[in-house]
N, C-alpha and C positions, 0 to 999 in steps of 0.2 A: 577227069582227074588231071590230065595233062594241061588243060587250059587254066585250071586253078593254080598250078605250079607256075605257069608263065605269068599269070596276073600277080602272084605274090612276088616273083622275081622282078617284074616291072615296077611294082611299088617300092621294092627295096632299092632299086637303081634310082628311081625318082627321088626318094627321100635322101639317099646319099648325095646326089647331085645338088639338091636343094640345100642340104647342110653345108656342102662344100662352098656353094655360092655365098652363104651367110658368113662362113669363116673368112672367105676372101674379102667380103665387104667389111667385116669387123677389123680385119688386118689393115685395110686401107684407112679406115677411120682412126684406129689406134696409132698406126705408123705414119699417118698423114702429117703429124706435127714434126716429126723428125726428118721425114723425106718429103720434100716439096713436090707434090704431084701437080702437074699441069691440069687445069680444069678440063681441057679437051681429052686427056687420058681418062679422067673419071667419067666423063659423059660417054666416051667410047666403051668403057667397061659396062656402064648401064645399058647402052644400046645392045651390046653383045648379050647381056642377060635377057633383055626383052626378046631378042631374036631367037635365043635358045628356047625360051618359054613358048613363043609362038610356034616354033618348029615342033615342040613337044605337043601342042594342041593338035596340029595337023597329023602327027604321027599316031597319037593315041585316040583320035576321033572315033575310029571303028572298033578299036580294041577295048578301051576302058573309058567310058564317059566321065567317070569320077576324076581320073587323072587329067583328062582334057579340060574339064571344068576348072579344077584348081590351077592348072597351068594358065588358063585364060584369065582367071581372076588375078593371079600374081603378075601376069604380063600387063594387064590394065593398071594395076597399082604401081608397077614400076614405071610405066609410061607417064602416069600422073606425077610421080615423084620427079622424074627427069624434067617434065614441063614446069613444075613448080620451082625447081632449083635453077632453071635457066634464066 
């Protein structure tokens, strides 16, 4: 029972962090016209997101394969996006 509660809490934290990253990215896109962000700042933010996702894969590898899998998929997609925008 305790392990199910931990898994549910981990999923809630994961979903919250993922939604927070989406909100941050949307704020950068929407506010990008008014505030001139340097491209290096945007690439740094993307790199930070990729680093967090990869750290998430390593952290959840033994605890929850589902979270680790989705983190890995999102990290690869983010890396592809950074490479295509460079």
